[in-house]
N, C-alpha and C positions, 0 to 999 in steps of 0.2 A: 712440824712434820705431818701432823694430822690434817692441817689445812691443805698441804700439798696433796695428800692422799685423797681427801674429800673432793677437791677440785677435779682431780684426774678421774675419779670414779663417776662424778656427775657428768663429765664431758665425754665419757666413753660411749661409743655408738652402741645401739641396741644389738647389732650383729657381731660385736666384738667377742673374741674367744677369751674365756675367763678360766683360770686355774687357781684353786685355793686349797692348800694342804697344810697340815700341822703335824710336826713330829714331836712326840712326847717320849722322853727317855728317863729311866730309873736305873741307878747304878750304885754299887758298893765296891769299896776298894781299900787299899792300904798304901801308905807313902812313907818313905824314910826321912824326907825333908821337903815338904810341899812348897814352902816359900823360899827355899834356898837360903836359909838364915845362916849367919856366921856362928862358929863355935859348936859345942855339942848340942844335938837335937835328938829327941826321942821319936821313934817311928809311931805312926798313928793310923787308925782305921777311919773310914769316912763313908758317908752316904750322900747321894746327889740326886737331883731332879732337874731336868732341863726341858724347855719347850721352844719350838722353832716354827712359827707360822710363816707361810710364803704365799704371796698373791702375785699373779701375773695376768695382765690384760693386754691383748694384742688385736690390732686390726690391720688394714692394708697399709697404713702409714705410720702407726704409732705402737710402740712397745713400752709398757709400764710395769716396773717390778717394785714390790715392797716386801722386804724381808726383815725378820726380827729374830732375836735369840736372847734367852734368859736362862741362867743356870745358878743353882744354889747348892753349895757343898758344905756340909757340916762335918767337923772332925771330932773324933773321940776325945783327944787331949786338948790342952789349952792353946788352940790355934784360933785365930779369928776366922769367921765364916768367909768362905770364898764365893763371893757373888760376882758373876760376870754377865753383862747384858749389852745388847746393841741393836740398832735398827738402821736400815739403809733403804732409801727410795731412789729410783732412777727412772728416767724417761728418755726415749729416743724417738724422734719424730722426723720423718722425711718431708721436707718442704717441696722437693721435686725429685726427679730421678737422679739428679746430680748433687743435691745439697741435703745434709742431715744436721739437725740440732740435737744436742744431748745435755742432760743435766743430772745432778745427783746431790743428795743430802745424806749425811751419815753421822752416827754417834756410836761410841763404844766406851764402856766403863769396865775396867778390869784391874787386878793387882799385877803390877809389873814383876815379871820373873816366874809367874805361874804357868805351867804347861797346859794352857786352856784346851788344847786340841786332844788331850790325852784320852778322854772318854769318847772320842770319835764322833763329835756332833756333826750334823750335816753342814755343808758349805752354805751358810745362811747370810754371811756378811759380804755383800758384793762390793768390792773396792774399785770397780771400773770408774775411770775418769778422776779418781781422787788421788792426791799426792801420797807418796810413801811416808810412813811414820817409822822412825828409828826404834830399835828394840830397847834403847836406853839401858844397856847392860849394867852400867854403874849403879843402877837403882835396885838390882837384884838383891834380895835378902832384907830390904828395908820395909817390906809390907806396905808399899805405897800404892794407893788406888789412883789410877790415871783416868781422866775423862778426856776423850778425844772428840772434838766437833769438827766436821769437815763439810765442805760444799764445793761443787765444781760445775762449770758450764763449758760447752765446747761446740764447735762447728766444723764440719768436713765438707769439702766441695771438690767435685771431679771436673776438671777442665775438659777431659777427654777420657777415652777408655784406658789411657796409659798414665795420665798425669793427674795428681790430686794434691790438695793442701788441707791442713787441719790447724786449728788454733784452740787452745784450752786455757781457761783461767781457773785457779783453785785457791782455797783458803783453808787453813788448819788452825785450830785453837787448842792448846794443851793446858789442862788444869788438873790440880791435885786436891784430894780431900783434905790432906794435911800437908800444907806447903811449908816445909821447914828447911830441908837440905836442898831439894830439887828446885829448879827454876821453871816458871811458867812462861809460855811465849805464844805469840801469834806469827804465823808464816803465810806469805802470799806467793803464789806461783803462777807464772805465765809460760806458755810454750807454743811455738809455731813450728810446723814441720812440712816438708815437701816429700812426696813419694812418686816414684816412676816404676811402672811395670816393664821389665825387660823381656819376660817370656811368660808362658803359662805357669811356670813354677818359681820364678824369681822376680823379686822387686827390691829396689834400693831407695834410699832416701837420706835426708839430712834434716836436722832440727836445731833449734836454739832455745834453751830454757833459762828463765831468770827467776830467782827467788829472793825475797826480802824477809828477814827474820827480825822480830822485835821482842825482846825480853821484857816482862812486866816489872816495873819498879826499879829498873837499872838500865844503864847504857852499856855496861860491859857485856859482850857477847853479841850485840846487835850486828847483823851480818847481811851482806848482799852476795849472791852467788850467781855467776853466769856460766852456763854449760853448753857449748856447741858440740855436736856429735854427728856421726854418720851411722847408718844402719843398713842391714840387709836381711831379707827373709827368703828362704829357699825351701821348697818342698822336695826332699830327697827322694821319697817314694810315696806310694799311696798312703802309708801309715806314718812316715817320719817327716817332721818339719823342724827346721833349724832357724833361729833368729839370733842376731847379734848386733851390738852397737858399740862404738868406741868414740871417746872424746876426752875433753879436759874440763875440769871444774876450776874456775877462778874465784876464790873467796876473798872478801875484804871484811874484816871483823874489828870491832872496837874493843880495846882493853884499857886497863887503868893507866897505861903509858901513852896511849894514842890509838894508832891503827896498825893492824897486822894484815899483810897480804900473803896469800899462799895459792898454790896450784896443785892439782892432783888428778890422777887418772879417773875417768868416769867410763864405765863399761858394763855390758851385760851380755849374757849368753844363755840360750835355752835350746835344749834338744828334747823334743817330745814325740812319743809314739802313741797313737790312739787307734785301737781296733776293737772288735766286738768283745773279746774276752779279757783283754788286759790293757792297761795304760801305764806309761812310763814317762817321767819328765825329770830331766837333770838341768839345773840352772846355777848360774854364778853371777854376781854383780858387785860393783864397787861404786859407791855414791858418796857425795858430801852432803850430810844431813844435819839439821839442828837437833840437839839433844837437851835434856833437862839437867845435865851435869857436865860442866866444862864446855859449854857452848857448842859451836859447829865442829863436827868430827867426820872423818872418813870411815865408812862402814863397808867391810867386805863380807859377803855372804855366799855360802854354798848350800844348795838344797837338792834333795832327791825325793821323789814320790813314785810309788809303784803300787798298782792294784791288779789283782788277778781273780777272775771268776773261775773257781775250781770246778763247779758243776752248777746245776740249776739252782741249788739252795745255798751253796757255800761260797764265800769269797774271803780274800785276805788282802790287807793293805799295809804297806810299810812307808814310813816317812822319816826323814832325817834332815837336820839343818845345822849348820855351823856358821857363826857370825863373829866378826872381830871389829871392835870399835877402836880406832887408832888415829894418829896424826891430829891431835887436838890443835885447832888454830890458836887457842889461848895457851897451849903448852903446859897445862897444869897437871894432868893425870897421865898414868901409864896406859898401855894397851889392855883391853878387856876382851875376854872370850866367852862365848855362850854356845853350848852344845845341847841339842835336843833330838830325841829319836822316839819312835813308837811303832808298834806292830799290833794290828787288830784283826781278829778272826770274827767273821759274821756268819750267822746261820739263819736262814729264813724259815721260820716254822709255818707261817702262812703268808699270803700276799702282802699284808700290812702289819705283820708281827715278826720282828727280828730280834735275835739274841746276839750278844757280842762279848768277847773276852779281849782285854787289852793289856799290853805291857809297855812301859815307858821308862825313859831315862833322860835326865837333864842335869847339867852342871854348868857352873860359871866360874871362870878363873881370873884371878887378879893377884899381882904380887903383894905379899904381906897380909893376905886374908886367908884364914883357915875356914873352909866351907865344905860341908859334907854334901856329896852328890845326892840327888833325889831319884830313887828307884820306885816305880809305881806298878801296881797290878790291880786290875778291876774287872768286874763282870756286870752285865746289865741287859736290859731289854729296851726295845724301841717300838713304839706304836705309831702308825701313820693314819691320820684322819683327813677327811676332806673329799673334794670332788673336782672333776674336770668337766667343763661344759663349753 
């Protein structure tokens, strides 16, 4: 990662526009069940510190982003330290007026099932061009640290003002610090798509995606997934945009008896509003994804995000998500559900000094498991350092 960053920095033209900022956050809070553990759990207080550097370099043809995030949270009671960290570098380069290349590298390490976004960290991990990683709901409560390594490259080309094509390649490696129950795997993704502009506000397209999943140390669960789909994007008004896609995922997976074939709906929907004082985004999706428990599964997700600038210094944000992991191709486990929500109030004391208060709730549901929900409350400050030039 450092080699990529160094190469890009050395290659950046002298007249390139450079932005570098760092957010430092300090927080204190209380949680009823921070790791969503099974059985009786005592509430605990905690203190946290997080740092999030961001670098952006742009010139006429190239945009380079490097973002990072690190957070340490210590609990009063006998809970393991909650460390989460990540880094992502991406570059977009225009070869010509009609052709663009892009690439991205990313890493994230965190404990599965922890509501990492609770203390309202900045949006520092840019997942553009990288494959989706499943929530792995079945691992909630097991205190498992997951390491996610990802890479992606792509190209887009416009044949005319109306027609364009894109192609992307991606790879994901999932590893665990303590690999006992969960399965580690490598996944490779390819996607090719076509898009046509119908009007100033509407475009349609079609794509085909292919994924190959290989589990380490075993043949059971190895899968290939083909997903053809169609999509549409429409700007309803100056503020509102809607995007949607629909298709079918065809999966072929190995098990102890041979091979299992399945098909399932693949779809997504997003309705977003973006204006000067508030932002709203409502989304839903259904995908067939590899997991670290029971192989390839269908995952359905709903999410909503809303932010409102109340006045010059005050703002509020609300986030909620619900996901269900179901239809295991291997047919071993039942449906699993995961609910998360948070609300955060921010007050700007000075231009680079902000205070915040957060409330959060998360819970995971599975037949036969008694698990206490996690309710969180916290307060903190955020300082921003850096310069734009």
